[in-house]
N, CA, C and O atoms as a Maestro MAE file, in Angstrom:
{
 s_m_m2io_version
 :::
 2.0.0
}

f_m_ct {
 s_m_title
 :::
 protein
 m_atom[280] {
  # First column is atom index #
  i_m_mmod_type
  r_m_x_coord
  r_m_y_coord
  r_m_z_coord
  i_m_residue_number
  s_m_chain_name
  s_m_pdb_residue_name
  s_m_pdb_atom_name
  i_m_atomic_number
  :::
  1 25 3.688 -26.820 10.949 1 A "MET " " N  " 7
  2 3 1.922 -26.239 11.162 1 A "MET " " CA " 6
  3 2 1.174 -27.204 10.303 1 A "MET " " C  " 6
  4 15 1.814 -28.005 9.622 1 A "MET " " O  " 8
  5 25 -0.072 -27.192 10.283 2 A "ALA " " N  " 7
  6 3 -0.380 -27.435 9.416 2 A "ALA " " CA " 6
  7 2 -0.997 -26.836 8.501 2 A "ALA " " C  " 6
  8 15 -0.990 -25.700 8.027 2 A "ALA " " O  " 8
  9 25 -1.405 -27.555 8.370 3 A "ALA " " N  " 7
  10 3 -1.742 -26.424 6.724 3 A "ALA " " CA " 6
  11 2 -3.353 -26.125 6.070 3 A "ALA " " C  " 6
  12 15 -3.912 -27.192 6.326 3 A "ALA " " O  " 8
  13 25 -3.946 -25.618 5.665 4 A "ILE " " N  " 7
  14 3 -5.275 -25.289 5.392 4 A "ILE " " CA " 6
  15 2 -4.994 -24.458 3.470 4 A "ILE " " C  " 6
  16 15 -4.315 -23.627 2.868 4 A "ILE " " O  " 8
  17 25 -6.559 -25.889 3.206 5 A "LYS " " N  " 7
  18 3 -6.882 -25.228 1.495 5 A "LYS " " CA " 6
  19 2 -8.071 -24.619 0.961 5 A "LYS " " C  " 6
  20 15 -9.158 -25.111 0.659 5 A "LYS " " O  " 8
  21 25 -7.524 -23.156 0.899 6 A "ILE " " N  " 7
  22 3 -8.291 -22.062 0.500 6 A "ILE " " CA " 6
  23 2 -8.316 -21.865 -1.126 6 A "ILE " " C  " 6
  24 15 -7.407 -22.027 -1.940 6 A "ILE " " O  " 8
  25 25 -9.751 -21.435 -1.326 7 A "SER " " N  " 7
  26 3 -9.799 -20.998 -2.818 7 A "SER " " CA " 6
  27 2 -9.692 -19.290 -2.835 7 A "SER " " C  " 6
  28 15 -9.645 -18.376 -2.012 7 A "SER " " O  " 8
  29 25 -9.685 -19.470 -4.328 8 A "SER " " N  " 7
  30 3 -9.781 -17.785 -4.779 8 A "SER " " CA " 6
  31 2 -9.615 -17.457 -6.075 8 A "SER " " C  " 6
  32 15 -9.265 -18.210 -6.984 8 A "SER " " O  " 8
  33 25 -9.921 -16.120 -6.144 9 A "LYS " " N  " 7
  34 3 -9.437 -15.765 -7.072 9 A "LYS " " CA " 6
  35 2 -8.988 -14.311 -7.867 9 A "LYS " " C  " 6
  36 15 -9.455 -13.174 -7.808 9 A "LYS " " O  " 8
  37 25 -7.534 -15.078 -8.854 10 A "VAL " " N  " 7
  38 3 -6.930 -14.177 -9.380 10 A "VAL " " CA " 6
  39 2 -6.659 -13.880 -11.304 10 A "VAL " " C  " 6
  40 15 -6.760 -14.407 -12.412 10 A "VAL " " O  " 8
  41 25 -6.304 -12.769 -10.655 11 A "GLU " " N  " 7
  42 3 -6.303 -12.705 -12.808 11 A "GLU " " CA " 6
  43 2 -5.493 -13.630 -13.409 11 A "GLU " " C  " 6
  44 15 -4.438 -14.160 -13.060 11 A "GLU " " O  " 8
  45 25 -6.455 -13.759 -14.753 12 A "GLU " " N  " 7
  46 3 -5.377 -15.582 -15.064 12 A "GLU " " CA " 6
  47 2 -3.985 -15.021 -16.217 12 A "GLU " " C  " 6
  48 15 -3.506 -15.565 -17.212 12 A "GLU " " O  " 8
  49 25 -3.700 -13.857 -15.599 13 A "SER " " N  " 7
  50 3 -2.246 -13.503 -16.525 13 A "SER " " CA " 6
  51 2 -1.102 -12.825 -15.121 13 A "SER " " C  " 6
  52 15 0.027 -12.428 -15.408 13 A "SER " " O  " 8
  53 25 -1.780 -12.785 -13.245 14 A "VAL " " N  " 7
  54 3 -0.764 -13.035 -11.902 14 A "VAL " " CA " 6
  55 2 -1.201 -15.047 -11.929 14 A "VAL " " C  " 6
  56 15 -0.371 -15.792 -11.407 14 A "VAL " " O  " 8
  57 25 -1.604 -15.241 -12.124 15 A "TRP " " N  " 7
  58 3 -1.520 -16.905 -11.941 15 A "TRP " " CA " 6
  59 2 -0.365 -17.345 -13.145 15 A "TRP " " C  " 6
  60 15 0.684 -17.945 -12.909 15 A "TRP " " O  " 8
  61 25 -0.807 -16.916 -14.402 16 A "GLU " " N  " 7
  62 3 0.843 -18.093 -14.891 16 A "GLU " " CA " 6
  63 2 2.127 -17.061 -14.712 16 A "GLU " " C  " 6
  64 15 3.278 -17.432 -14.940 16 A "GLU " " O  " 8
  65 25 1.736 -15.497 -14.206 17 A "ASP " " N  " 7
  66 3 3.583 -14.988 -13.719 17 A "ASP " " CA " 6
  67 2 4.308 -15.799 -12.586 17 A "ASP " " C  " 6
  68 15 5.503 -15.669 -12.320 17 A "ASP " " O  " 8
  69 25 3.156 -16.932 -11.743 18 A "LEU " " N  " 7
  70 3 3.049 -16.849 -10.591 18 A "LEU " " CA " 6
  71 2 3.183 -19.183 -10.459 18 A "LEU " " C  " 6
  72 15 3.400 -19.870 -9.461 18 A "LEU " " O  " 8
  73 25 2.925 -19.635 -11.974 19 A "ARG " " N  " 7
  74 3 2.995 -20.604 -12.094 19 A "ARG " " CA " 6
  75 2 4.032 -20.566 -12.838 19 A "ARG " " C  " 6
  76 15 4.624 -21.617 -12.594 19 A "ARG " " O  " 8
  77 25 4.889 -19.707 -13.970 20 A "ARG " " N  " 7
  78 3 6.138 -19.541 -14.039 20 A "ARG " " CA " 6
  79 2 7.363 -19.482 -13.225 20 A "ARG " " C  " 6
  80 15 8.228 -20.338 -13.413 20 A "ARG " " O  " 8
  81 25 7.564 -18.361 -12.144 21 A "PHE " " N  " 7
  82 3 7.812 -18.284 -10.765 21 A "PHE " " CA " 6
  83 2 8.261 -19.182 -10.529 21 A "PHE " " C  " 6
  84 15 9.464 -19.441 -10.488 21 A "PHE " " O  " 8
  85 25 7.082 -20.059 -10.260 22 A "ALA " " N  " 7
  86 3 7.763 -21.223 -9.538 22 A "ALA " " CA " 6
  87 2 8.698 -22.202 -10.330 22 A "ALA " " C  " 6
  88 15 9.879 -22.524 -10.198 22 A "ALA " " O  " 8
  89 25 7.839 -22.499 -11.086 23 A "LYS " " N  " 7
  90 3 8.726 -23.544 -12.115 23 A "LYS " " CA " 6
  91 2 10.659 -23.347 -12.727 23 A "LYS " " C  " 6
  92 15 11.478 -24.254 -12.878 23 A "LYS " " O  " 8
  93 25 10.816 -22.112 -12.910 24 A "GLU " " N  " 7
  94 3 11.885 -20.925 -12.729 24 A "GLU " " CA " 6
  95 2 12.630 -21.237 -11.380 24 A "GLU " " C  " 6
  96 15 13.818 -21.543 -11.272 24 A "GLU " " O  " 8
  97 25 11.680 -21.097 -10.344 25 A "THR " " N  " 7
  98 3 12.774 -21.333 -8.742 25 A "THR " " CA " 6
  99 2 12.691 -22.940 -8.325 25 A "THR " " C  " 6
  100 15 13.582 -23.474 -7.665 25 A "THR " " O  " 8
  101 25 11.415 -23.700 -8.827 26 A "ASP " " N  " 7
  102 3 12.052 -25.002 -8.362 26 A "ASP " " CA " 6
  103 2 11.196 -24.483 -6.812 26 A "ASP " " C  " 6
  104 15 11.773 -24.675 -5.742 26 A "ASP " " O  " 8
  105 25 10.110 -23.973 -6.836 27 A "ARG " " N  " 7
  106 3 9.777 -24.232 -5.872 27 A "ARG " " CA " 6
  107 2 7.697 -24.826 -6.136 27 A "ARG " " C  " 6
  108 15 7.200 -25.325 -7.145 27 A "ARG " " O  " 8
  109 25 7.008 -24.482 -4.790 28 A "SER " " N  " 7
  110 3 5.620 -24.671 -4.912 28 A "SER " " CA " 6
  111 2 4.859 -23.611 -4.878 28 A "SER " " C  " 6
  112 15 4.478 -23.065 -3.843 28 A "SER " " O  " 8
  113 25 4.725 -23.434 -5.459 29 A "ILE " " N  " 7
  114 3 3.230 -22.982 -5.023 29 A "ILE " " CA " 6
  115 2 2.089 -21.943 -3.761 29 A "ILE " " C  " 6
  116 15 1.745 -20.816 -3.407 29 A "ILE " " O  " 8
  117 25 1.940 -23.356 -3.548 30 A "SER " " N  " 7
  118 3 2.029 -22.921 -2.601 30 A "SER " " CA " 6
  119 2 3.604 -22.777 -1.071 30 A "SER " " C  " 6
  120 15 3.826 -22.729 0.139 30 A "SER " " O  " 8
  121 25 4.169 -22.777 -2.347 31 A "GLY " " N  " 7
  122 3 6.034 -22.102 -0.796 31 A "GLY " " CA " 6
  123 2 4.783 -20.696 -1.386 31 A "GLY " " C  " 6
  124 15 3.707 -20.634 -0.791 31 A "GLY " " O  " 8
  125 25 4.915 -20.236 -1.909 32 A "LEU " " N  " 7
  126 3 5.664 -18.882 -2.598 32 A "LEU " " CA " 6
  127 2 4.468 -18.378 -2.890 32 A "LEU " " C  " 6
  128 15 4.594 -17.735 -3.932 32 A "LEU " " O  " 8
  129 25 2.418 -18.306 -2.168 33 A "LEU " " N  " 7
  130 3 1.948 -18.289 -1.479 33 A "LEU " " CA " 6
  131 2 1.960 -17.622 -0.318 33 A "LEU " " C  " 6
  132 15 1.560 -16.489 -0.049 33 A "LEU " " O  " 8
  133 25 2.437 -18.406 0.305 34 A "THR " " N  " 7
  134 3 2.710 -18.580 1.939 34 A "THR " " CA " 6
  135 2 3.193 -17.798 2.111 34 A "THR " " C  " 6
  136 15 2.719 -16.943 2.859 34 A "THR " " O  " 8
  137 25 4.686 -17.609 1.386 35 A "GLN " " N  " 7
  138 3 5.715 -16.160 2.253 35 A "GLN " " CA " 6
  139 2 4.728 -15.416 1.179 35 A "GLN " " C  " 6
  140 15 5.116 -16.233 0.345 35 A "GLN " " O  " 8
  141 25 4.013 -14.792 0.606 36 A "ALA " " N  " 7
  142 3 4.019 -13.000 0.146 36 A "ALA " " CA " 6
  143 2 2.559 -13.357 0.940 36 A "ALA " " C  " 6
  144 15 1.672 -12.597 1.330 36 A "ALA " " O  " 8
  145 25 2.634 -14.238 0.985 37 A "ILE " " N  " 7
  146 3 1.146 -13.758 1.982 37 A "ILE " " CA " 6
  147 2 1.625 -13.487 3.597 37 A "ILE " " C  " 6
  148 15 1.118 -12.468 4.066 37 A "ILE " " O  " 8
  149 25 2.690 -14.379 4.694 38 A "ARG " " N  " 7
  150 3 3.499 -13.916 5.484 38 A "ARG " " CA " 6
  151 2 3.890 -11.937 5.534 38 A "ARG " " C  " 6
  152 15 3.418 -11.099 6.302 38 A "ARG " " O  " 8
  153 25 5.160 -11.707 4.104 39 A "ASP " " N  " 7
  154 3 5.676 -10.514 3.811 39 A "ASP " " CA " 6
  155 2 4.655 -9.657 3.684 39 A "ASP " " C  " 6
  156 15 4.692 -8.454 3.945 39 A "ASP " " O  " 8
  157 25 3.885 -10.176 3.345 40 A "TYR " " N  " 7
  158 3 2.547 -7.961 3.420 40 A "TYR " " CA " 6
  159 2 1.910 -8.272 4.276 40 A "TYR " " C  " 6
  160 15 1.029 -7.500 4.654 40 A "TYR " " O  " 8
  161 25 2.070 -9.314 4.813 41 A "ILE " " N  " 7
  162 3 0.612 -8.917 6.529 41 A "ILE " " CA " 6
  163 2 2.206 -8.365 7.043 41 A "ILE " " C  " 6
  164 15 2.112 -7.139 6.971 41 A "ILE " " O  " 8
  165 25 3.112 -8.586 7.353 42 A "ARG " " N  " 7
  166 3 4.800 -8.714 7.700 42 A "ARG " " CA " 6
  167 2 4.963 -6.900 7.415 42 A "ARG " " C  " 6
  168 15 5.344 -6.164 8.325 42 A "ARG " " O  " 8
  169 25 4.733 -6.557 6.511 43 A "ARG " " N  " 7
  170 3 4.798 -4.553 6.242 43 A "ARG " " CA " 6
  171 2 3.827 -3.712 6.019 43 A "ARG " " C  " 6
  172 15 3.871 -2.495 5.839 43 A "ARG " " O  " 8
  173 25 2.237 -5.021 6.063 44 A "GLN " " N  " 7
  174 3 1.442 -4.191 6.561 44 A "GLN " " CA " 6
  175 2 0.905 -3.550 8.044 44 A "GLN " " C  " 6
  176 15 0.533 -2.390 8.223 44 A "GLN " " O  " 8
  177 25 0.994 -4.978 9.372 45 A "ARG " " N  " 7
  178 3 0.862 -4.159 9.858 45 A "ARG " " CA " 6
  179 2 1.903 -4.035 10.827 45 A "ARG " " C  " 6
  180 15 2.660 -4.918 11.228 45 A "ARG " " O  " 8
  181 25 1.819 -2.201 11.327 46 A "VAL " " N  " 7
  182 3 2.084 -1.255 12.687 46 A "VAL " " CA " 6
  183 2 2.097 -1.610 13.418 46 A "VAL " " C  " 6
  184 15 1.055 -1.994 13.950 46 A "VAL " " O  " 8
  185 25 3.994 -1.821 14.313 47 A "ARG " " N  " 7
  186 3 3.964 -2.422 15.326 47 A "ARG " " CA " 6
  187 2 3.852 -0.632 16.767 47 A "ARG " " C  " 6
  188 15 4.405 0.447 16.983 47 A "ARG " " O  " 8
  189 25 2.580 -1.639 17.359 48 A "PRO " " N  " 7
  190 3 2.354 -0.848 18.941 48 A "PRO " " CA " 6
  191 2 3.467 0.308 18.621 48 A "PRO " " C  " 6
  192 15 3.205 1.349 18.018 48 A "PRO " " O  " 8
  193 25 4.810 -0.069 19.149 49 A "GLU " " N  " 7
  194 3 5.059 0.740 19.633 49 A "GLU " " CA " 6
  195 2 5.918 2.389 18.486 49 A "GLU " " C  " 6
  196 15 6.338 3.474 18.889 49 A "GLU " " O  " 8
  197 25 5.833 1.715 16.833 50 A "VAL " " N  " 7
  198 3 5.807 3.025 16.129 50 A "VAL " " CA " 6
  199 2 4.166 4.011 15.932 50 A "VAL " " C  " 6
  200 15 4.192 4.846 15.028 50 A "VAL " " O  " 8
  201 25 3.397 3.942 16.406 51 A "VAL " " N  " 7
  202 3 2.316 4.265 17.327 51 A "VAL " " CA " 6
  203 2 1.773 5.190 17.616 51 A "VAL " " C  " 6
  204 15 0.957 6.091 17.421 51 A "VAL " " O  " 8
  205 25 2.944 4.377 18.518 52 A "THR " " N  " 7
  206 3 3.062 5.476 20.202 52 A "THR " " CA " 6
  207 2 4.203 6.724 19.794 52 A "THR " " C  " 6
  208 15 4.122 7.809 20.371 52 A "THR " " O  " 8
  209 25 4.764 6.590 19.244 53 A "HIS " " N  " 7
  210 3 6.141 7.357 18.910 53 A "HIS " " CA " 6
  211 2 5.045 8.541 18.109 53 A "HIS " " C  " 6
  212 15 4.757 9.673 18.495 53 A "HIS " " O  " 8
  213 25 4.556 7.761 16.802 54 A "LEU " " N  " 7
  214 3 3.505 8.529 15.812 54 A "LEU " " CA " 6
  215 2 3.576 9.625 16.766 54 A "LEU " " C  " 6
  216 15 4.379 10.542 16.933 54 A "LEU " " O  " 8
  217 25 2.002 9.096 17.611 55 A "GLU " " N  " 7
  218 3 1.020 9.530 18.870 55 A "GLU " " CA " 6
  219 2 0.826 10.726 19.205 55 A "GLU " " C  " 6
  220 15 -0.079 11.555 19.112 55 A "GLU " " O  " 8
  221 25 2.195 10.639 19.756 56 A "ARG " " N  " 7
  222 3 3.517 10.730 21.023 56 A "ARG " " CA " 6
  223 2 3.695 12.597 19.775 56 A "ARG " " C  " 6
  224 15 3.173 13.708 19.873 56 A "ARG " " O  " 8
  225 25 4.526 12.078 18.943 57 A "SER " " N  " 7
  226 3 4.996 13.078 17.975 57 A "SER " " CA " 6
  227 2 3.496 14.099 18.087 57 A "SER " " C  " 6
  228 15 3.092 14.934 18.897 57 A "SER " " O  " 8
  229 25 3.194 13.762 17.354 58 A "MET " " N  " 7
  230 3 1.793 14.578 16.716 58 A "MET " " CA " 6
  231 2 1.311 15.361 18.303 58 A "MET " " C  " 6
  232 15 0.704 16.329 18.759 58 A "MET " " O  " 8
  233 25 1.915 14.407 18.613 59 A "SER " " N  " 7
  234 3 1.362 15.913 20.620 59 A "SER " " CA " 6
  235 2 1.938 16.498 20.666 59 A "SER " " C  " 6
  236 15 1.792 17.716 20.763 59 A "SER " " O  " 8
  237 25 2.800 15.925 20.620 60 A "ASP " " N  " 7
  238 3 4.852 17.310 21.097 60 A "ASP " " CA " 6
  239 2 4.110 18.754 19.799 60 A "ASP " " C  " 6
  240 15 3.813 19.938 19.957 60 A "ASP " " O  " 8
  241 25 4.078 17.868 18.685 61 A "ASN " " N  " 7
  242 3 4.104 19.119 18.153 61 A "ASN " " CA " 6
  243 2 2.455 20.119 17.098 61 A "ASN " " C  " 6
  244 15 2.167 20.801 16.115 61 A "ASN " " O  " 8
  245 25 2.091 19.655 17.940 62 A "GLU " " N  " 7
  246 3 0.928 19.879 18.153 62 A "GLU " " CA " 6
  247 2 0.197 21.824 16.768 62 A "GLU " " C  " 6
  248 15 -0.362 22.063 15.698 62 A "GLU " " O  " 8
  249 25 0.696 22.389 17.729 63 A "GLU " " N  " 7
  250 3 1.210 24.008 17.512 63 A "GLU " " CA " 6
  251 2 1.806 24.151 15.991 63 A "GLU " " C  " 6
  252 15 1.488 25.067 15.233 63 A "GLU " " O  " 8
  253 25 2.687 23.137 15.680 64 A "LEU " " N  " 7
  254 3 4.151 23.480 15.173 64 A "LEU " " CA " 6
  255 2 2.407 22.510 13.569 64 A "LEU " " C  " 6
  256 15 2.418 23.148 12.516 64 A "LEU " " O  " 8
  257 25 1.532 21.540 13.573 65 A "GLY " " N  " 7
  258 3 1.579 21.233 12.690 65 A "GLY " " CA " 6
  259 2 0.509 21.563 12.407 65 A "GLY " " C  " 6
  260 15 -0.177 21.133 11.479 65 A "GLY " " O  " 8
  261 25 0.001 23.117 13.899 66 A "ARG " " N  " 7
  262 3 -0.911 23.730 12.672 66 A "ARG " " CA " 6
  263 2 -0.945 24.669 11.932 66 A "ARG " " C  " 6
  264 15 -1.817 24.892 11.092 66 A "ARG " " O  " 8
  265 25 0.758 25.831 12.362 67 A "LEU " " N  " 7
  266 3 1.104 26.036 10.929 67 A "LEU " " CA " 6
  267 2 1.435 25.190 10.265 67 A "LEU " " C  " 6
  268 15 0.563 25.012 9.413 67 A "LEU " " O  " 8
  269 25 1.951 24.761 10.191 68 A "LEU " " N  " 7
  270 3 2.030 24.311 8.829 68 A "LEU " " CA " 6
  271 2 0.993 24.237 7.878 68 A "LEU " " C  " 6
  272 15 1.030 24.733 6.752 68 A "LEU " " O  " 8
  273 25 -0.134 23.460 8.483 69 A "ALA " " N  " 7
  274 3 -0.992 23.519 7.468 69 A "ALA " " CA " 6
  275 2 -1.915 24.174 6.993 69 A "ALA " " C  " 6
  276 15 -2.712 23.813 6.126 69 A "ALA " " O  " 8
  277 25 -1.797 26.105 8.047 70 A "GLU " " N  " 7
  278 3 -1.823 27.054 7.020 70 A "GLU " " CA " 6
  279 2 -1.610 27.752 6.095 70 A "GLU " " C  " 6
  280 15 -2.433 28.604 5.761 70 A "GLU " " O  " 8
  :::
 }
 m_bond[279] {
  # First column is bond index #
  i_m_from
  i_m_to
  i_m_order
  :::
  1 1 2 1
  2 2 3 1
  3 3 4 2
  4 3 5 1
  5 5 6 1
  6 6 7 1
  7 7 8 2
  8 7 9 1
  9 9 10 1
  10 10 11 1
  11 11 12 2
  12 11 13 1
  13 13 14 1
  14 14 15 1
  15 15 16 2
  16 15 17 1
  17 17 18 1
  18 18 19 1
  19 19 20 2
  20 19 21 1
  21 21 22 1
  22 22 23 1
  23 23 24 2
  24 23 25 1
  25 25 26 1
  26 26 27 1
  27 27 28 2
  28 27 29 1
  29 29 30 1
  30 30 31 1
  31 31 32 2
  32 31 33 1
  33 33 34 1
  34 34 35 1
  35 35 36 2
  36 35 37 1
  37 37 38 1
  38 38 39 1
  39 39 40 2
  40 39 41 1
  41 41 42 1
  42 42 43 1
  43 43 44 2
  44 43 45 1
  45 45 46 1
  46 46 47 1
  47 47 48 2
  48 47 49 1
  49 49 50 1
  50 50 51 1
  51 51 52 2
  52 51 53 1
  53 53 54 1
  54 54 55 1
  55 55 56 2
  56 55 57 1
  57 57 58 1
  58 58 59 1
  59 59 60 2
  60 59 61 1
  61 61 62 1
  62 62 63 1
  63 63 64 2
  64 63 65 1
  65 65 66 1
  66 66 67 1
  67 67 68 2
  68 67 69 1
  69 69 70 1
  70 70 71 1
  71 71 72 2
  72 71 73 1
  73 73 74 1
  74 74 75 1
  75 75 76 2
  76 75 77 1
  77 77 78 1
  78 78 79 1
  79 79 80 2
  80 79 81 1
  81 81 82 1
  82 82 83 1
  83 83 84 2
  84 83 85 1
  85 85 86 1
  86 86 87 1
  87 87 88 2
  88 87 89 1
  89 89 90 1
  90 90 91 1
  91 91 92 2
  92 91 93 1
  93 93 94 1
  94 94 95 1
  95 95 96 2
  96 95 97 1
  97 97 98 1
  98 98 99 1
  99 99 100 2
  100 99 101 1
  101 101 102 1
  102 102 103 1
  103 103 104 2
  104 103 105 1
  105 105 106 1
  106 106 107 1
  107 107 108 2
  108 107 109 1
  109 109 110 1
  110 110 111 1
  111 111 112 2
  112 111 113 1
  113 113 114 1
  114 114 115 1
  115 115 116 2
  116 115 117 1
  117 117 118 1
  118 118 119 1
  119 119 120 2
  120 119 121 1
  121 121 122 1
  122 122 123 1
  123 123 124 2
  124 123 125 1
  125 125 126 1
  126 126 127 1
  127 127 128 2
  128 127 129 1
  129 129 130 1
  130 130 131 1
  131 131 132 2
  132 131 133 1
  133 133 134 1
  134 134 135 1
  135 135 136 2
  136 135 137 1
  137 137 138 1
  138 138 139 1
  139 139 140 2
  140 139 141 1
  141 141 142 1
  142 142 143 1
  143 143 144 2
  144 143 145 1
  145 145 146 1
  146 146 147 1
  147 147 148 2
  148 147 149 1
  149 149 150 1
  150 150 151 1
  151 151 152 2
  152 151 153 1
  153 153 154 1
  154 154 155 1
  155 155 156 2
  156 155 157 1
  157 157 158 1
  158 158 159 1
  159 159 160 2
  160 159 161 1
  161 161 162 1
  162 162 163 1
  163 163 164 2
  164 163 165 1
  165 165 166 1
  166 166 167 1
  167 167 168 2
  168 167 169 1
  169 169 170 1
  170 170 171 1
  171 171 172 2
  172 171 173 1
  173 173 174 1
  174 174 175 1
  175 175 176 2
  176 175 177 1
  177 177 178 1
  178 178 179 1
  179 179 180 2
  180 179 181 1
  181 181 182 1
  182 182 183 1
  183 183 184 2
  184 183 185 1
  185 185 186 1
  186 186 187 1
  187 187 188 2
  188 187 189 1
  189 189 190 1
  190 190 191 1
  191 191 192 2
  192 191 193 1
  193 193 194 1
  194 194 195 1
  195 195 196 2
  196 195 197 1
  197 197 198 1
  198 198 199 1
  199 199 200 2
  200 199 201 1
  201 201 202 1
  202 202 203 1
  203 203 204 2
  204 203 205 1
  205 205 206 1
  206 206 207 1
  207 207 208 2
  208 207 209 1
  209 209 210 1
  210 210 211 1
  211 211 212 2
  212 211 213 1
  213 213 214 1
  214 214 215 1
  215 215 216 2
  216 215 217 1
  217 217 218 1
  218 218 219 1
  219 219 220 2
  220 219 221 1
  221 221 222 1
  222 222 223 1
  223 223 224 2
  224 223 225 1
  225 225 226 1
  226 226 227 1
  227 227 228 2
  228 227 229 1
  229 229 230 1
  230 230 231 1
  231 231 232 2
  232 231 233 1
  233 233 234 1
  234 234 235 1
  235 235 236 2
  236 235 237 1
  237 237 238 1
  238 238 239 1
  239 239 240 2
  240 239 241 1
  241 241 242 1
  242 242 243 1
  243 243 244 2
  244 243 245 1
  245 245 246 1
  246 246 247 1
  247 247 248 2
  248 247 249 1
  249 249 250 1
  250 250 251 1
  251 251 252 2
  252 251 253 1
  253 253 254 1
  254 254 255 1
  255 255 256 2
  256 255 257 1
  257 257 258 1
  258 258 259 1
  259 259 260 2
  260 259 261 1
  261 261 262 1
  262 262 263 1
  263 263 264 2
  264 263 265 1
  265 265 266 1
  266 266 267 1
  267 267 268 2
  268 267 269 1
  269 269 270 1
  270 270 271 1
  271 271 272 2
  272 271 273 1
  273 273 274 1
  274 274 275 1
  275 275 276 2
  276 275 277 1
  277 277 278 1
  278 278 279 1
  279 279 280 2
  :::
 }
}
């Protein structure tokens, strides 16, 4: 897969932690950043079936939700 060059700012202490971790694990900073971004996106994205289930559950339990809110 083609790689692109990016530019960003991070706290100096975080950058130093990343550099040390890359060295300790014999991995590249680029590889670590790529994996970190991939993992972050995967964790933050909500699968459509989860949203559908949540909406159905909220609809099915609307009265209970109202009672709990009181």
